C-alpha positions in Angstrom: 29.2 -71.5 42.3 25.5 -70.8 42.5 23.5 -71.6 45.9 20.0 -72.3 45.0 17.8 -71.5 48.4 14.7 -73.6 48.4 11.0 -71.7 49.1 11.0 -73.3 52.3 14.5 -71.7 53.2 13.7 -68.3 51.9 10.4 -68.4 54.1 12.3 -69.2 57.1 14.7 -66.1 56.5 11.6 -64.3 55.9 10.1 -65.4 58.8 13.3 -64.5 60.6 13.4 -61.1 59.4 9.9 -60.4 59.8 10.3 -61.3 63.4 13.0 -58.5 64.1 10.3 -55.9 63.3 9.6 -55.8 67.1 9.8 -52.0 68.3 10.2 -50.6 71.8 7.1 -50.2 73.8 5.8 -47.0 74.3 6.4 -45.9 70.5 3.9 -45.4 67.9 5.6 -47.8 65.8 4.7 -50.9 67.8 1.5 -51.1 65.5 3.9 -51.5 62.3 5.6 -54.5 63.8 4.7 -57.5 61.7 3.2 -60.7 63.9 3.2 -64.2 62.7 4.1 -63.1 59.0 1.1 -60.9 58.9 1.3 -57.2 57.6 0.5 -54.5 60.1 -3.3 -54.8 61.2 -3.3 -51.1 62.6 -2.0 -49.2 59.7 0.6 -46.9 59.3 -1.0 -43.4 59.4 -2.1 -41.1 62.2 -3.6 -37.6 62.5 -0.7 -35.1 64.0 -3.5 -34.2 66.8 -3.6 -37.7 68.2 0.6 -37.6 68.7 1.4 -36.6 72.2 4.1 -33.4 72.3 7.7 -35.4 72.5 10.2 -33.2 71.2 12.8 -32.4 73.7 15.0 -29.3 73.3 17.7 -29.0 76.3 18.1 -25.6 77.6 21.0 -24.0 76.7 23.5 -23.6 79.8 26.4 -21.3 80.6 29.0 -22.2 78.1 26.5 -23.6 75.4 25.5 -22.4 71.9 22.0 -21.3 70.6 23.2 -20.1 67.0 21.6 -21.1 64.0 23.6 -21.1 60.3 20.9 -21.7 57.7 22.1 -23.0 53.8 19.5 -23.0 50.9 20.3 -25.6 48.6 17.0 -26.0 47.1 14.9 -28.4 46.7 16.1 -30.6 44.0 14.7 -28.6 41.1 17.4 -30.5 38.8 16.0 -33.8 39.5 19.0 -35.3 40.3 17.6 -38.6 41.6 18.8 -42.3 42.1 19.3 -45.8 44.2 23.1 -44.9 45.2 23.7 -44.4 49.0 27.4 -43.0 48.5 28.0 -43.1 52.3 26.3 -46.5 53.1 26.7 -48.3 50.3 29.9 -46.5 48.5 30.7 -48.4 45.0 27.4 -50.5 44.4 25.3 -48.6 41.8 21.5 -48.9 43.1 22.8 -50.3 46.4 19.7 -48.5 48.3 17.3 -50.6 46.1 15.0 -47.2 46.7 15.5 -43.8 45.4 17.1 -40.9 47.0 16.4 -37.0 46.4 20.0 -35.3 46.2 20.7 -31.4 47.0 24.3 -30.0 46.8 26.7 -31.6 45.3 25.9 -32.5 41.9 28.6 -34.9 40.7 27.7 -37.2 43.9 27.1 -40.8 42.9 28.1 -44.2 44.1 31.5 -43.7 42.5 32.6 -40.9 44.4 35.5 -40.2 45.9 36.8 -37.0 48.5 38.6 -35.6 45.4 35.6 -35.6 43.3 33.1 -34.4 45.7 35.3 -31.4 46.0 35.6 -30.7 42.2 31.9 -30.5 42.1 29.4 -27.7 41.4 26.6 -27.6 43.7 23.1 -26.2 44.1 23.6 -24.5 47.6 23.1 -20.8 47.1 26.7 -20.4 49.6 29.1 -22.4 47.6 28.9 -25.3 49.9 29.8 -28.6 47.8 28.2 -30.7 50.6 26.0 -33.8 49.8 22.4 -33.7 51.2 20.2 -36.9 49.9 17.0 -38.7 51.6 14.3 -41.2 50.3 11.8 -39.9 48.2 8.2 -39.4 48.9 5.4 -40.8 46.1 2.4 -40.8 45.8 0.7 -44.4 45.0 -3.2 -44.4 44.1 -3.1 -48.0 45.0 -1.7 -47.4 48.8 -4.0 -47.1 51.9 -3.9 -46.6 55.4 -2.8 -50.4 56.0 -0.5 -51.3 53.4 2.3 -50.0 55.1 4.9 -51.9 57.3 7.1 -54.7 57.1 5.4 -57.5 54.7 7.2 -61.1 54.1 4.9 -60.9 50.6 6.7 -57.9 49.5 10.2 -59.4 50.6 9.2 -62.7 48.7 8.2 -60.7 45.6 11.6 -59.0 45.5 13.5 -62.3 45.1 16.3 -64.4 46.5 18.0 -62.8 49.4 22.0 -61.8 48.7 25.0 -60.5 50.6 27.0 -58.0 48.9 29.6 -55.5 49.5 31.2 -52.3 48.8 33.8 -52.7 45.9 37.6 -53.2 46.8 39.7 -54.0 44.0 38.5 -51.2 42.1 39.0 -48.6 44.5 42.3 -49.2 45.5 45.1 -46.9 44.8 48.1 -48.2 42.6 49.3 -51.3 44.1 53.4 -51.4 44.8 55.4 -54.2 43.4 56.0 -55.3 47.1 52.4 -55.6 48.1 51.0 -57.0 45.0 51.1 -60.4 46.1 49.6 -59.9 49.9 46.9 -57.5 47.8 46.1 -60.2 45.5 45.4 -62.8 48.3 43.6 -60.6 50.7 41.4 -59.9 47.6 41.0 -63.4 46.9 40.1 -64.1 50.9 37.5 -61.1 50.4 35.5 -63.3 48.1 36.0 -66.3 50.2 34.8 -64.2 53.3 31.4 -63.4 50.6 31.0 -66.7 49.3 30.8 -68.1 52.8 28.1 -65.4 53.9 26.0 -66.2 51.0 26.6 -69.7 52.0 25.0 -69.6 55.2 22.0 -67.0 54.0 21.6 -70.4 51.1 21.5 -72.6 54.6 19.6 -70.3 56.6 21.2 -71.8 59.9 19.1 -71.2 63.1 16.4 -69.4 61.0 14.1 -69.1 64.7 17.0 -66.2 65.6 15.0 -62.7 65.0 18.9 -60.9 64.6 20.3 -64.3 62.5 21.5 -62.2 59.7 22.8 -59.5 61.5 24.3 -61.1 64.2 25.7 -64.5 62.7 26.5 -63.7 59.2 26.9 -59.9 58.6 28.6 -58.9 61.7 31.1 -61.3 61.4 31.8 -60.8 58.0 32.1 -57.1 59.1 35.0 -58.1 61.6 36.7 -60.1 59.1 36.6 -57.4 56.6 37.8 -55.0 58.8 40.9 -57.2 59.4 41.5 -57.8 55.9 41.5 -54.5 54.4 43.6 -53.5 57.2 46.3 -55.9 55.9 45.9 -54.7 52.6 46.2 -51.0 53.5 49.3 -51.7 55.9 51.0 -53.6 52.9 50.5 -50.8 50.5 51.7 -48.2 52.9 55.0 -49.9 53.2 55.8 -48.6 49.7 53.4 -45.7 49.3 50.6 -43.9 51.1 48.5 -45.9 53.0 44.9 -46.0 52.0 41.8 -45.7 54.4 39.4 -48.0 53.2 36.9 -48.0 56.5 34.2 -47.1 54.5 34.2 -50.3 52.0 34.0 -52.2 55.3 29.8 -52.6 55.6 28.5 -55.4 53.9 24.3 -56.0 53.6 21.6 -58.3 52.6 19.8 -57.3 49.5 16.6 -58.9 48.0 16.5 -59.1 44.1 18.9 -59.6 40.8 20.5 -62.4 40.2 23.7 -62.4 42.8 26.0 -62.3 40.3 24.8 -66.0 38.6 24.2 -64.7 35.4 20.8 -65.1 35.2 18.5 -62.4 34.7 17.0 -60.4 37.0 13.5 -60.3 38.9 11.0 -58.0 37.3 9.6 -55.6 40.4 6.2 -53.8 40.6 6.8 -50.5 38.5 9.6 -52.1 36.3 9.0 -53.1 32.8 7.2 -56.3 32.7 6.2 -56.0 36.5 3.0 -57.0 37.6 1.1 -54.4 39.6 -0.3 -52.3 36.6 2.9 -49.8 37.1 5.2 -49.6 34.6 5.5 -50.5 30.5 4.3 -54.2 31.2 7.1 -55.8 28.8 7.9 -52.8 26.8 11.5 -51.6 26.2 13.2 -49.9 29.0 12.1 -46.1 29.0 14.7 -43.9 27.3 17.1 -41.7 29.3 17.6 -38.1 29.0 19.8 -37.4 26.0 19.6 -40.6 24.4 17.7 -41.3 21.0 14.0 -40.9 22.1 14.5 -39.5 25.3 13.0 -36.5 27.1 14.1 -33.9 29.6 11.5 -35.7 31.8 13.3 -38.7 31.9 15.6 -40.3 34.9 19.1 -39.1 34.7 22.0 -41.4 33.8 25.3 -42.4 35.3 28.3 -42.9 33.3 30.1 -46.3 33.5 33.3 -47.1 32.6 35.7 -50.2 32.2 38.0 -50.9 35.2 41.4 -49.2 34.9 42.3 -49.8 38.6 41.7 -53.6 38.4 43.5 -53.7 35.0 46.7 -52.1 36.1 48.5 -54.8 38.1 51.8 -54.4 40.4 52.8 -50.5 39.8 56.9 -50.1 40.1 57.9 -47.6 43.3 58.9 -45.1 40.6 55.2 -44.7 38.8 53.1 -44.9 42.1 52.7 -41.2 42.4 52.2 -40.4 39.0 49.6 -43.4 38.3 47.8 -42.1 41.7 47.5 -38.9 40.3 46.0 -40.1 36.9 43.7 -42.3 38.8 42.5 -39.5 40.7 41.8 -37.7 37.6 39.8 -40.9 35.8 37.3 -40.4 39.4 37.2 -36.8 38.4 36.7 -37.2 34.6 33.7 -39.4 35.4 32.3 -37.4 38.0 32.6 -34.1 35.5 30.6 -36.1 33.1 28.2 -37.1 35.7 27.4 -33.4 36.2 26.9 -32.7 32.9 24.5 -35.0 32.5 22.7 -33.6 36.0 23.0 -29.7 34.4 21.9 -30.3 30.9 19.6 -32.5 31.3 17.1 -32.4 28.4 19.3 -29.8 26.1 20.3 -30.9 22.6 19.3 -33.6 20.4 19.4 -37.4 20.4 23.0 -37.6 20.7 23.8 -34.6 22.7 25.4 -37.2 25.5 27.2 -39.4 23.1 28.7 -36.2 21.2 29.0 -33.8 24.0 29.8 -35.9 26.9 31.0 -39.8 26.3 32.8 -38.6 23.1 35.0 -35.5 25.1 35.1 -38.2 28.2 36.7 -41.1 26.2 39.1 -38.7 24.8 40.2 -37.8 28.1 41.0 -41.4 29.3 42.9 -42.4 26.3 45.1 -39.6 27.2 45.0 -40.2 30.9 45.5 -43.9 30.5 48.3 -43.4 28.1 50.2 -41.4 30.8 49.8 -43.9 33.3 51.0 -47.2 31.0 54.0 -45.0 29.9 54.5 -44.2 33.1 54.6 -47.9 34.2 56.7 -48.9 31.2 59.5 -47.1 32.5 60.8 -49.2 35.0 58.4 -52.5 34.4 56.9 -54.0 31.4 54.4 -51.5 29.7 51.0 -52.9 30.0 49.4 -53.3 26.7 45.5 -53.3 25.7 44.5 -50.5 28.2 43.0 -47.9 25.6 40.3 -50.7 25.3 39.2 -49.5 28.4 38.8 -45.9 27.4 35.0 -45.8 26.0 32.2 -45.6 28.5 28.5 -45.6 28.5 25.4 -44.8 30.4 24.1 -47.0 33.0 20.9 -48.4 31.7 20.9 -51.9 32.5 21.8 -54.3 35.8 24.9 -54.3 35.0 26.3 -51.4 37.2 29.7 -50.3 37.2 32.4 -49.5 39.7 34.8 -47.0 40.2 36.6 -46.3 37.0 34.4 -48.7 35.7 33.8 -52.3 36.0 32.3 -55.0 38.2 35.3 -57.1 38.8 34.4 -60.0 36.8 31.1 -60.5 39.1 32.9 -61.3 42.5 32.1 -58.7 45.2 35.0 -57.5 47.0 33.4 -55.1 44.8 30.5 -55.7 42.5 26.5 -54.7 42.0 25.2 -58.5 42.1 22.5 -57.5 39.3 20.8 -55.2 42.0 17.8 -53.6 40.4 17.9 -50.5 38.2 15.3 -47.7 38.4 12.9 -47.8 35.2 10.8 -45.2 33.6 10.3 -41.5 34.2 9.1 -42.1 37.9 12.3 -44.4 38.6 10.2 -46.9 40.0 11.6 -50.1 41.7 11.6 -53.2 44.2 7.8 -52.1 45.0 8.8 -48.0 44.8 6.1 -47.1 42.4 4.0 -43.7 41.9 5.0 -40.4 41.2 7.8 -38.8 43.3 6.6 -35.7 45.3 9.3 -33.2 45.0 9.8 -31.3 48.3 8.0 -27.7 48.8 10.8 -26.8 51.0 14.3 -28.3 52.3 15.9 -27.0 54.9 19.1 -27.3 56.0 20.5 -26.0 59.6 23.6 -26.1 61.6 22.8 -25.5 65.5 24.8 -25.5 68.6 25.0 -27.3 71.4 23.3 -26.8 74.9 26.5 -27.5 76.9 29.6 -26.6 75.1 30.7 -24.6 72.0 30.9 -26.5 68.7 34.2 -27.2 66.7 34.7 -27.3 63.6 33.3 -30.6 61.6 36.1 -32.4 59.4 36.0 -32.4 55.6 34.5 -35.4 53.8 32.7 -36.2 57.2 30.4 -38.9 56.4 26.7 -39.3 59.0 23.8 -41.0 58.5 20.6 -40.6 60.9 17.8 -43.2 61.0 18.3 -46.5 59.7 16.9 -47.9 56.0 16.2 -51.3 57.7 14.7 -51.2 60.9 12.9 -54.6 60.2 15.9 -56.9 59.8 18.2 -54.3 62.2 16.1 -53.6 64.8 14.9 -50.0 65.9 17.8 -49.0 67.8 19.1 -46.6 65.2 15.6 -45.9 63.9 14.2 -42.3 64.4 10.7 -40.6 64.5 10.8 -38.1 61.6 7.4 -37.4 60.3 5.1 -34.0 62.0 3.1 -31.1 60.3 3.7 -27.7 60.0 2.8 -25.8 63.1 3.2 -29.3 65.5 7.0 -29.5 65.3 6.5 -30.1 69.1 5.7 -33.7 68.6 7.3 -36.1 66.1 5.6 -39.8 64.9 7.1 -43.0 63.8 4.1 -43.2 61.7 2.9 -41.7 58.6 1.2 -38.0 59.3 -2.7 -36.6 58.3 -2.2 -33.4 58.7 -5.2 -30.6 59.4 -6.3 -28.1 56.7 -3.4 -25.4 56.4 -0.6 -27.5 57.5 2.0 -29.3 55.4 3.7 -32.9 55.8 7.1 -32.6 57.2 10.1 -35.0 57.9 12.6 -33.4 60.7 16.2 -35.3 60.2 18.2 -34.5 63.3 22.0 -35.7 62.8 24.4 -36.9 65.6 26.0 -33.7 66.8 29.1 -35.3 68.9 32.1 -36.3 66.7 34.9 -38.4 68.2 37.6 -36.1 67.1 40.0 -38.7 64.8 37.5 -40.3 62.1 35.3 -38.8 58.9 34.0 -42.2 58.6 33.5 -45.9 60.6 33.1 -49.3 59.2 29.6 -49.3 60.1 29.4 -45.7 59.5 28.4 -44.9 62.7 30.8 -45.3 65.2 32.5 -41.9 64.7 29.4 -40.2 65.5 27.1 -40.0 68.6 23.9 -38.1 69.4 24.0 -35.5 72.3 22.0 -36.6 75.6 18.3 -36.0 74.7 18.0 -34.5 78.4 21.1 -32.6 79.1 22.4 -32.3 75.2 26.0 -33.3 76.3 28.2 -35.0 74.4 29.3 -38.5 75.6 32.5 -38.7 76.9 35.4 -38.3 74.0 33.1 -36.8 72.0 33.4 -33.4 71.0 30.3 -30.9 69.7 30.3 -30.1 66.3 27.4 -28.0 64.7 24.3 -30.3 65.2 23.2 -30.6 61.1 19.5 -30.7 60.9 17.6 -30.8 57.7 13.3 -30.4 57.3 11.5 -31.3 54.0 8.3 -30.0 53.8 5.7 -31.5 51.3 2.2 -30.1 49.5 0.3 -33.4 49.7 -3.2 -33.0 48.9 -5.6 -34.0 51.7 -7.5 -36.7 50.2 -3.8 -38.4 49.5 -3.3 -38.0 53.3 -6.4 -39.3 54.3 -6.6 -42.3 51.9 -3.1 -43.0 53.2 -1.6 -42.8 49.7 1.5 -41.0 50.1 4.9 -43.4 51.0 8.5 -43.4 51.7 10.7 -45.6 49.3 12.3 -48.4 50.7 14.3 -51.6 51.0 11.5 -54.0 49.9 11.7 -55.6 53.4 10.4 -52.6 55.0 7.3 -52.2 52.5 7.4 -48.2 53.2 7.7 -48.5 56.7 7.9 -44.8 57.9 9.6 -45.9 60.5 12.8 -46.7 57.6 13.0 -43.2 57.4 16.8 -41.6 56.9 19.1 -39.7 55.8 22.9 -39.0 54.7 25.5 -36.6 54.7 28.7 -35.7 53.2 30.7 -32.5 54.4 32.4 -30.7 51.6 32.1 -27.2 53.0 35.4 -25.1 52.5 37.4 -24.7 55.6 36.4 -21.0 55.1 32.5 -21.7 55.2 33.0 -24.4 58.0 34.7 -21.3 60.1 31.7 -19.5 59.4 29.3 -22.0 60.6 31.5 -22.5 64.0 31.5 -18.5 64.4 27.8 -17.8 64.1 26.8 -20.8 65.8 29.1 -20.4 69.0 28.1 -16.6 68.9 24.5 -17.3 69.3 23.6 -15.6 65.9 20.9 -17.0 63.2 23.2 -16.6 59.7 22.7 -17.8 56.4 
């Protein structure tokens, strides 16, 4: 059942979210906070000379480490960009609602698994297959120094709010017959939990509480999903390897799209039919590279395939291992196709992608799906009609897709809920418009710990730094990242205006302390901690690992800075808030390379 949100309730929710944009006293971002629903009055730009020195570098103590291992992964010369966030929103295509630059791993997408990440090619010169990604910076001539910061108008433009969760059904391994009933019951429970959350959003209970959505809806939903997913994992684990479903716990409030109700999605500024002077003004969507009418400069699409995992049903014990191997193979085939689309961008004629990528992918899927059906048929009724799931297509509409395809019928123990799709050569969406600026430099460093030796990161460790939603979630995890070259002793939570000869920089420091056990956590943060700002020591129970720092540098014309015409891509409620800057990472370094990093850092050397 679709729940309509009245304008009154919608604006009460908007007011509630805007009220959260309160930042701790003493930071430059106080001026960004919305007040009484009005845009920030003081602007979002600051001259770097007006920012005080605030970067603290703890003194390296005896037993501490000072080495730095540098990795060159380029500056996204391949143009790999999408609105996916495989760390924070796995299984949700376009789940970030803003565009990221990706360097390193070339196959990564919302559908990625650890196995597909390990099989990927990379842009890193040392063979590092890790993925490093961050929101793009754009030049928008219609922006100005007062146009960034939380804005109810931008939330209104973005459309109806709805809660969306990562895919579950289509990211499960083979489900043993003994676990089938329990898994199905818990999948139904996940759908029920999501419906209840969206009902609460529609009713907009207790709108005066600035933490309403986070504390009253998303927090309890996360707790319920933790328990539900754990029951499913335990049930599967009684007869087969127990899956780790932690990454699928966290849900998010999104604006825009149609929430899975089948209505057409709202058009955004910068999309075809948008209203702010950007985009194609109602013309047909632009073609992707490799499509008829496309060009090498257009957006790079990703592959969407129908669901196989969700169509298999219960699998007999004797077939579990073979079915799981082939499900992993399907994932790898899709990842390989996505990688080829990136690395062959602009090659061939109008039918290149169909003939050279999608055609061979279909043939591989036919053989793989057939092997699974035969394996199941040896000890149970052989599934029929699975061959219809072999053909794949490119994602260039609002339907999205999940791991091994599909939206699971539109329900949201997995599904896209009609999230907006980046449009045109500049991948514009949800108010994120203008020409994307590729970094002039992207410096990736693994650094030491001031008080102790570092230990190796576990392979497939996922991390995030900063917070994409300080307006609706509060500023606790947000971090100042903006500075100028030559002024690295200070960081601002506003966009910076640099003096002549100096370049705009973003410095993303990741947490350098790991719990020693988990590669991810339900909120993608609890398994990691930042070291003490003053001493550099890790909290009790956490181990020092090579601390990741990624610095991106931008050649932005002086007049663009002076006029406030460069902006960070962001969620709609952030309205390009510079304090919403963030960065995500998945460690796919080989054990050998990680050992080299650890030795370099612990030896106090500078290596690359």
